[in-house]
N, C-alpha and C positions, 0 to 999 in steps of 0.2 A: 547918688542917682538924684536926678531933681527933671524936671521939666516945667518947662515956663508956659506952655499952652494949658497945662492942666492943673495949676496951680497947685503941684504936688510939691510937699517940702523934700529934702534932701533924705533919701532912703541908704542907709549904710548896707552896703551888701556883705551880709557878715553871718556865720550861723548864730543859732539861739535866737530870743525872743525880742520883740520892739513892738510898743503899743503906741498910740495917740488916740487923744480924744477929739471929739467934735466940737469946737467952740467958735461961736459967729462963724460959724460955716467953714470952719477952716481946720486941718490937721493941725492939733498941737502935741509935741512928744510928753508922754508921761514919765517921771521919773521913775529910774528902775528900782526903787525900795517903794514904790508904791504899787507896782506889779500884783495884781491879785484882788485889788480894792476898786469896785465898778459903783459909781454914783446912780442911783436908780433914774434921774432924771437926764440921765446923758446916754450919747451912744459914743463907742470906740472902734478901733481899726487894729487889729493885731494881726502882725507878721511872724512866722512861724520858720526858720530854714533847720535842716538837719542832715546831716551825711548819710547816704546809704549804698548799698553795694551797687547802685547803678547811678550814683554821681548824687545829685543835692535834692533832696525832698522840700518843696515850699508850700506850705499852707497859709491862707489869707481869711480871715474872719472879720466879719463886721457884727456887733455886739450892740442890740436894744434893751436899753433901759425900760422898765415897765411905764415909765412916767415921761421919757422921751420924747420931743414933739415930731409930728410928721417930716418938717423942715430939716431935722436933724437926722433923722432915720434916711431920707432921701439922698441927702449929703453924703452920709457913710456908705451907700450903696455906690452912688456915683463915684466917688473914691475909690473903692474896691474894683472898679469894671478900670478906670484908668490906670491903677497899680496893674490889675493883670495884662494891660498892653503893654506898660513898660518893664514888665518882666518877663516880656514876649509868651505871655501865656501859660507859663510854667506852674503857677499855681494852683492848688485846689482851693476853690473859694466853698467858703461857708456863710450861713446866715444863721446868727445864734439870739436866743430869745431869753431875756432874764428867767431863770426858773428852770430852763428846759436847755441848756448846753449839751454840745455832742460831746461824747466822752473823749477826741482827742483835744478839744478847748479845755475840757478839766483837765487833762493829763499835764498840762502845763505849769500848774498851780496845785503842788501836792500838799502844803499845809491847807490848802482851801481856799474859797471864794468870797471874800465879803460885800455884799450888799449894803452902801450906805444911801442915808437920806437925803436929798437934796439934788442939785446940778444946776447949771447954768440956766437951762431952758425954765425949768419949773419955779424960778426966781430965788432959789436957794443959794445962799453962798458958801463956797466949802471954807467957812471960817469959824476957828473956834479960839479964842485968843490967850486961853492958858491951857495948855495939853492935859493938865491935870483937872479942869473943870468940865468932865463929861460924866454924862448921866445918859445911859443908852441899854438897852436890852436887845442881845442878839440870840436868835433861834438857831441852833447849829444842827444839821441835817445830814445823813448821808453817812458811810461808812468807809467806802473806797474812794467816791467824791464828794467832798465838803463844801457845804455853804453855809454861809451867816447872813441870816437876814435880819436887817434892823426892824423890832417889833414894838408895838404899845409897851410903854413902861406899866403894867398890869397884870395881874395874875391870870386874868382873862385870858393871855397870851401862851401861857404854860400848858404842857399835856405830860401825861405819865411816861411816855414812851422816847422823847427826844431829850435832847442835851441843852439848856439856856445859859447863858455868859451875861453875869451881870457886871456891866462895865463902870465902875466907877471913878476912874483915873487913877487913884493911887491904890485901888483896893479891885480886881476881878475875881469874883465869886462864880464859881463853875457849879451849878445846880444840875444833876443827873435823875433824869426822872427814873423812878422805881423801875418802870421796863426796857430800861437801856442796856444794851450788850458791851461788852467789855471793848471792842471796837471801835463803838462811838463814844464812850469815855475818854479811850485814849485819843481819839481823833479832837475832839472837843479840849482835853489839857495840850495837845501839840499846838492848837489854837491860840490857846491863852497865853502859853509860854511865847509863841510868836508876837504876841500884841506887846505883852512883858517887855522883852528884850528890844525890841525893835520900835516901837513907839515912845514906850517909856524908860529907855534905857536901862532898863535892869531894876528900876527902882518902884515898880508898882509890886503889890503883894496879892498871892494867887491865895485863895482858898477853895475848897471842895467841898460840896454836900452830895453825898453818897446816901445818907440816910439821916434826913430831917432830926431825928428822936438823938442821933449823935453829935448834932452841931448846932447847939440851940442859939453859939453865939453869932453865928455867921446867919442863919435864920433871924437872927434880931435885926442885924443891919439889913436884909431883904426887907423885914418887914416896915422899917424906917421908910425904905425908900416905895416900897407898891403898896404899903398900906397894910390891914389884916386880911388874910385871904377869910373869904367866905365859901361854903358849898365843896362839893369834889371836885379835882381836877379831873379834866376831860382824857378820854383815851386819844391816844396818837391817831392822826388819820394817816392810813399807809399810802405811800406814793403811788400816783398812777403810772404804773410802767407798762410799756407793752411786754406783752408776753412773748415767748418763741415762734408760738402757732401763729399770731399775728405776724411778726416780722418775716416768717415764711411766705406769706402771701404775696410774693413780689410778681409786678405787671410792667411790661414793658408799652410805652407809646411812644407814638410818631408824632414830633409835633411841629407844623408847620403854619404857613400864613395862607390863606386863599381868601381874594376879594376884600383885603384888609379885615379879614377875621381870623383868629386863631383856631384851627383845627387840630385838636387832639385825638389819634387814633389808636386804639389797642392793637397791637401788634402778635403779642404772646404774654406766657404765663410761666411760672415754674416747671422746669428748669429751663433756664435762659442759656442759649449759646452765644456765642462771642459774634459770629458771622451774621446775627442780626442786626449789628452795627454797622451803616453802612458811613463811610467817611464824607458824603455830600451832605448829612441829614444831621438833624437835632433830633436828641430823645429824651422823654422824660421815665424815669423809672421809679414806680412807686412801692415802696416796702411798707404795704400794709398799714399806709397813714402815720407809720412812724417816722418814718422820712423819706425825703422826697429828692431824687439823683436829676440833674440836667447834665448830659454828655452831649456835648460838643466837636460836631465832627471835624476833620482839618480842612476839608473843603467847602465847608458850609460859609455862608456869606455872613458878612460881618454884622449885619442889622440883626440876623437871627444871632448871633452870638452875646449882641448887646443885650439883646432882647431876655436870655436866660434866665435870671432873677424873676422878672418882672413873669415870665409865662409861669414860673414856677408858683408863685404868687396866686397867681389866676387859677391855679390847676388846682390849690389847695382851697382857695374858696369854692369853688366849682364842685367840688367834693365834700363840702361841707367837714372838711378835717378842722383843728383847732389852728389858730393863729400864729400858734407857737412852735408848729412844727417845723422840723429842721431841715436846711435844704442845703444841699451841696452841688456846686458846680464844677464838670470838669471837663479837662481837654484831652480830645484823642491823643492816644499816646501819653498822658503824663496823670494815668489812673491813681485814684487812690487804692491800698491794699483791701479797703473796707467795701468797695464798689466791686473789683474784681473778684471777691469771693460770694459776690450774688450771683455767680457765673458757674455751669457746670466744668468748665474748662476754660483757663483765659492763657494764651500762647504770647508768647513775644519772641521774636526773632534774636541770636544769637546770643541767647543766654542759658547756662548751664545749670542743674539743679546741686546743691550744696557742694561737697568736696570730690569733685572726679566726677558726680554721677550724669548720665545723661538719660532723659527719658525719652521714649519713642511712641509713637504711638498707631493706630491702625492696628489690624488682625494680626501683623507679624510684631506686635509692639512688645519690649522687652526690655528691663534695666541692666546696662552694661556696667557692672562693678568694677572700676579702678583698684587694684591694691593698695590698699596703707598700712602703715607701720601701726600694729596696734598696741606695742609699747609707748605711742605718744597719749593714749586715750587719758591716764591719768594728769599729765602735764598739761593737756589740750581737752577740756571736759566737751568744747564747742566740738570738737571733732566726735566725741561720743556722742551727741548730740544729732549730728549731721548723719553718723553712720549706725546712728541708733544701737548703739553698743554698750553696754552696762561695763565690761571689762573685755579681757582678751579671750575669753571663753573655755580657761584654764582650770576653771573651779572642780567641783564634785558636784554629780546629777544622781538625783533617785528618782525612780518612776513608779506611780500606782496606778491601778488601773480600776474605776467605779465597777464594782462587782456585787450584784444584791445589796445597792447604795451602801457599801461599805469600801474601804481602800484594800485594795489586794497589791501585794509587791509583783512589779514584773520581772521577770528572768532578766537580770543584766546583759547577757547574751543577745536580747532582743530590743534593748535600746533604742530608738530611731525608728521603730516600727509603729506604725498608728493606724488603727482602723474605724473607717467610717459608722460602726455601728457601736461603739465605744467612747467613753470620755475618760481622761488620765488626769493625774495632777503630777508634775514635773516640779521638783524642788531642785533649785539650784545655790550652791554655797559656795561664795570664795570671800578670800581675805580682803580687805583693806584696813590699813592703818593700824595693822597687826590686830582685827577683829574681825570675826566672822559677819558678812551679811549674806541675805537671802533673796532670791527672785522666787515666785511660786506661781508656775504657769498652770492655766485650768483649761487645757484641751477639749474642746466639745466637736465631737463627731458630728457629721450632718445626717446622719439616720439615728443619733442616740435618743433616746426616748425623753420626755420633758421630765419623769421623774428622776432619772440619771444626771441629766443638769443639772438640776435642784440639787441632789444629793453630792453633784462635783462641788458645788460653790459652798455648801453647808462643810463636807470635809475640810475643805480649804480654809473655812475659818478656824476649824479644831487645829488644822496643821501649823497654821500662824498663830495661833494662841501658844502651841509648845515651843514655838521660836520666840519668844516675847513678845508677840504682836508687832513685831518689827519687818516682815516679809513684805515686797513688793510684791503685790498681786496682778497678774497679767491674765486678764479672758483673752484666748486666743481662740478664733473661730475657725475651723477646718478649712484649708485652703489660704487663709490670711497668716500664715506664719509669719512674724517678727523677723526681724535679722539675725539678732541675738539666740533666737531660740533654732534658727537653721545652725549656727556656730558651735554650739555645746554639743551637738551630735556629729561633729567631726567629718561632716560630709556623708553620713549614713541614715540621714534623716526621708523616710518612705511614707507615703500618704496613700494608704489603700482604700478605693473608696467605698466599699461597704465591709460587712464581715465582723469578725472580733476574734480578740487574739485569744478569748478564754479556750480552755481546755476543751469543755465541750461545747464543739460549734454547731449553731443549728442549721446550719447548711453548707455543700462541699463547697470547695473554692474551685471559682471558674478554670478550665482548661486551656484558654488562651486568655493573656492577660497583656495589656500597652500601659508603659509607663513613660510620663514627658520628663526628661532630664535636664534641669538647669542650674548653671553652676560652673565658677571654674576653679573653684578650692575648695579645701575641706571646710571652711568658712562660710561659702555660701550658697553650697550646693542642698536641692532639694529634688525627690523623685515623686510626680504624681500620678495617681493610674487615672487614666482616662480610657473612654471607651474603643472597645477594641475593634477599630473600623478604620478604614484608609483616610478619611474625611478627617481625622484628629491628627494627622501629621502637620509639623509645620517645619519649612525649609531652615529655620534657623536654630533650627534644636536638634539634640539626640533622643532618640525613641529606644527603649527596650522591649521588644515584643518576646515574652515568653510563653512558649508552646509545652508540650509533653516530652517533646523529641528535642529540641534545639532553643536555643536563645538569641535571637537576632538583635545587635546593636546597631540600628539605623540612624546614619549620620549624614543630617541634612547638609546642603551646600552653602549655607551661611555659618555653619559652627565653627568653634575654633578647636586648637590642639588641646588645651586645658580642658574643655568640656568633656571631648570625648574621652580624655584620661579619669575624668571623674566619675562619667558614664559605667566605665568598665570597673570600677570599686563597688559602683551601685548593684552592676549586673550579678557579683559575685553573691550577693544576698538576697535578691528576688529570685534566682533561678540557679540549682545546680547541674544543668545540663551544659552542655559544650555551647560555648559562644563562637557566633561567626558575625564578623564586622563587615558591613556593608554600605556602599557609598549610596547616595541619592541618584538614581537614573540606573543603577547597575542590581536591582530587585531580582531575585529569583521567583520564578512562578510560585514557590511555595510560599514564600513570603505574603504574596498578595491573596493566596488561598486564605491564608489564617485568618486574616483581616476582611475576609466575606468578599474579595474583588478590589479591581484598583475603583478609584473613586477622586474628583476634585479636592485639593486640600491646600493650605495658606504656602504659596510659594514666592510670592511677590517680595522684593527687597526691602529692606527696613526704611520705613517714611521718616526722614531726619527731621522731623518736626520736635521743637523743645516746649516743654510746658516750663512757667516760669515757676520761679522758687515761691513756694508760699511763706508766707510772714505768718510765724506762729502767733496765734493770740490766746492772752488768757482773762478769764471770767470769775466772778465769784456767782455761785449757783444758788438759787433759792426756790422752794418749791412749797413752801409753808403754807401758804396762802392758799395754796390748790392748783395753782395758775403756775407754770413753770416760768420763772423770771430769770436771766441772766444779764449781769453787771460787767461790761468791758472795762477793763484796766489799760489803756493805751498806754506805750511806751514801758511796759511793766519791768520793774526789779524784784529782787528778793523781799524787799519791804513790805514789797504788798500781800505777802502771803501771812494774813493774820493767824495766830490759833485758835481763833473760834470758827474760821471758815471752813469752807469745802469749797475749793477753787479748780477749775477746768483749765488745763492748757492744751490747747489744738492746734498739731505740727502737721496736719493733715494725713500723714501716714499711722500716726498715733492718737489717741486720745489719752492725758494723763488726768487722774483725777487726785489733787493732793487733801489730804485730809489733818486738817489740826489739830494739835492735843484737847484744845477746849471746845472743840465743834458740838453741837448739840445732838444728841442721839439720832434723833430723826433725819436731819442731814447727811448724818454719816451712813445709815442703813440705808437710804435713798439715793447715794452715790451714783451707783451703777444705773441704776432707773435713770437718774437725770441726765447721764451720759449718753445713753441710749436714746431717750429723748430727744437730745440735743441735735444727736444725728440724725432721726428722725424727720427732725422738721428744720434742717439746715437748708437755705434757700438753692443753694447750689444742689441737691439731690444725692448727697454724700450715701457713698458705701456702708452698709449697718453692719457690716461684717468687720469693720474696722477695729484692730486691736486696742481693748480698754485698758488700762495700767492703773490701779491704786497704789498710791505712793502715801507713805505717813510720816508727818513730819519729823525731823531728825535721822529719817531713815532713807534719805533721796539717793538715790543712782546717780550715775555720771550722765547716763543720757538724759536725764530730767536738768539735774543743774546746769548741763552743757547749753540750753536755752537762756541762760540768766547771764547777763553780763557782770562779771567778778562776785562769783558765787563765795558768801562766807561759810564755812561749816561749822564755825563755832557760833554763830549767830543764836542758836537757841538754846546753848549756854548762856553766852555772854550779854543778849540781847536784854532790853529792861521790860519787864512786864509792867502792864499799867499801876500795879500797886507800888514798885519800885518807882516810879516816875512820878509817882505822887509823893512818896516819902522822900524823895531827894529834893522837894521843894525848899527844904530847910530843916533845921534842929529841931527835932521832934520834942526835944524835952526842955526845950527853952519858952520862957514866958515872954509875952511884948506887949508894949504897950502902943495901940494904935489909934489913929484919930481920922477920921472919913468925915470930910466936908461935904455935907447934905444941902446946898442953899443956906449955907452959912449956920447952919446947925450943926453943933461939933457933939460926936458922940465919941466918948472916952470910955475906954473898957481895959481897964488894968487885967493883969492875969488873965488873958485873953490865950486860950491853949493852940499852942503850935502844932498842934496835929492836924487842925483843917486849915490854919493861916500860916503863910511863909513868906518871909520876907528875903528879896533878892537885891543885893546893890552891886552891881557892875561895872555900872557908867553913869556920868551924867547925862541928864535927856536935854533935846533941844527944846527952848523956849516956848517957840507958837506954831499955830498953823498959819498958813497963806491961802490964798482961794486961788482958784483956777487950776488949770494943769501945769503952766510952764514955771511956775515959782522954783525958786533954789531949794530951800528946805522943803524936803518932801514929807514932814513928818504929819501933814494931816491925813495921809493915807494910813491904813491900820493896818496893811498886811505887811507881814515880814517876811524877807528872802531868807530867813535861817531856814536851819534844818537841824534838828538835834540839839538845838542851842549851840551850834557850832560856829556862829558866825560873830563877832564882836561888834560891840556896840557901836554907832555911828558917831563919826566925830563932827562936829559942828562947823558950817562955812569951807568945808573943804580942805580945812589946815591937816598937816599928817603926812600928806602925799609925799613920797619917797621914788626916786629913779631904780631902777631895778639891779642897777649896779651896787648902790647902797644897802639892798636886802638881801641878794641870793648870793647863796654860798657863805653865810659870814656866821661870825660865833655871835654869842649871847653879849661878851665885850666889845666886839666891832660893830654894833647896831648902835642907830641914833639913840638918845637918850627919849625915852618917854614908848618907843617901839615895843609892842609885846611880841616878844621870841617866839610864842607858839602862834601867831596870828600875823606872821610877816607879810603874807600875801594880801592882807588887806590894805596895806600902806600902798601899795600900787596905783599907779592910774588905772582908769579902766580901760584905757588903751592898749598899756602895757599887759596889765591882766589878761585882757583877750589875747593878744599875742603868743603869751609864754602858754596858758592853760586851752586855749580853745575854743573857749565860752565865756560866757559873762560871769558878775559875781554871783548877781541870781541864780544862776543853774550851778553852778559850782556849791555854792551853800544848799543847795536842795539835796546835793547828794548824801548820802551815809558819811557818817565820820570819819570810819576807815578808809572809805574811797579816797577822802579830801587828804588824809594824811600818805596815802600811796602817791598821788598825784603830787603834792606837795616835797616830798621825797625826791621822786622823778625830776623835779624842776630847780633843787637846790633852796627849796623856802621851807623845810620842816625845821 
């Protein structure tokens, strides 16, 4: 795609990532191997396309380096507007400022982002004549989103809390601050390996300093470069991130022009509703100064649409916000998931929720459950996630009531009956791969005392310990029971509004009780006590009216035969009296008399409006600083769950808290409080009774793993820890002679311990760096598209490219000479590679190694 009038280059219509730099006011393509490295004096345009359930989602970013010129920034913004027009208004547009990139932008570069000094506009050339003749210091920051910024070669650049990478060409020394955590060290090492394998052809040495006393030789090299260190290292400066309270402060403004002046009028605050957005207008949504959204209505005029970024920048200036504030411009009908979740409800036509679920709204709203085959749950974990089912509910159930702050076993004959004045613990045990797994439900009655609720949580911890600390803990608020909880009671779940199931009841049971029954099978039925009056009735459901003389089964006009059958089963539990089935409109006088007389009730037909599928979101939680801060991981996968983290997965109907084995005690203990805080501060005004599920590393149930693409159950046993990655750098017992060229000063050290310094020699390196974006040899860029050391070293001058016929489904003996049989796919041309795998080499090598191998097997390239 190209446009002669707009000077746009040819844009490939393909999935994945495409990047251009702005050079001499033109868009110049950046080589794929350079993706992830950005020069501080330049501006870039990034186009990303991916498949979704609704088609293709396109994001268009322009990135502003801190030393870029105003002309370059203006050119980048102009090109983004032209690209948006050429792509028919489909992209979500983003303005990114160096060091303040959006989570969406950072998700494209899983190994991290490197900021390099220099750029066309600043007068620096991207030239380094010998790739080994390098001397720079990179300041590495971040756990989930890693950035590496080139800083002054001085001890003054260091601090106690971050990772620093001293890059000397042939030697990379990773210096870990004494206050670094494991995740930061691991990300730093991944980046060091990435530079070694990509830019240095695997011929650089990596040394790691975790403790200076244990690494005197490496420290000596550092002092040769940086000089002697004087004085104490400073403390790390905490990141200035917006907390959730700030992000929850959403305000919507109508933006329009009047007499050539921009008028911005506030029209609403949280919670926002979708009907506030009129198709004829443009709006600015301010998320507490953390991010600014511009929404452009379909029927708004072209001039207004073109002015979106300009208006947003003007709004930021008028509000006194930081110039680095993130801006997202979105079009009516092509809204991003992040924008939609700022609204209380977001509706789209012709969309069902999940697998066979349809949500309806209005007073008569209810979920229609389409039957599904529970035997598919293990084979299809995504089904388990969508249906929110751990298994087929055929395991063992034990129930305890909290009485005098202790656990008292409940009579199995009454399992499924829960009273609003009590708290209960329900332990569900099921077998998976031949070993027991546990789900521990903490059911909290609406009228239970604070002491009982606290005792319920404490007893749950003790019960969990008895089962090896492996139970999945689920907080269940009365009336918000999750699907699996309903299923384990086989259609006999009855929720009594008040009272207790204890032997010594403090108050007599009411003479007249009304229950609303919802469900079509043993897997999804629940009876809930409601006020015994006519206004509680609903034409779409079955109700049980229990009196001292008789039990009425009242069948609304909208109920199904399956619902009537399930209500009959429940009726035998709530009343021993005779059962009388009555149809809506044919009630006897005694029925209305028991309810205190006739009254209006919900009788309208179901309103078939459908709520859009909520996109699950993963966050890293932190509240150690006293402020509740969450970092979102966009496009998440299992690799994003680090063992020293507490992570929150929001699937809208449920909140999962994943607790890593090495997470700190404070964050573990505060996990539930963090989840409650998340719900409380959510911009959409979330239901505070949403179930919260505590999941421990290595004990993940299917309804959790199903939200992750290609979950590997053996990752925790097979995945390498930081120490293992560190030890794998080389032969720990070997002794090496190294020479580091520091401005023609040779430092030779025989018998340097390989404990901290390792040599890897996997391929020859490219000889030189070129200038500007459009060079053939991309080695001037320092970022690798490798992942887990799984991409082969680059081949100079593009040699060694073979047709797919020569490589696919061939044995080792049939391959051309020099082709690595474990890396056949690398020898494909970029076009063939994309055609076969549906993604670029950059995206392929960012995937975990096991996932790469699976795809290679499917394509005949393993």
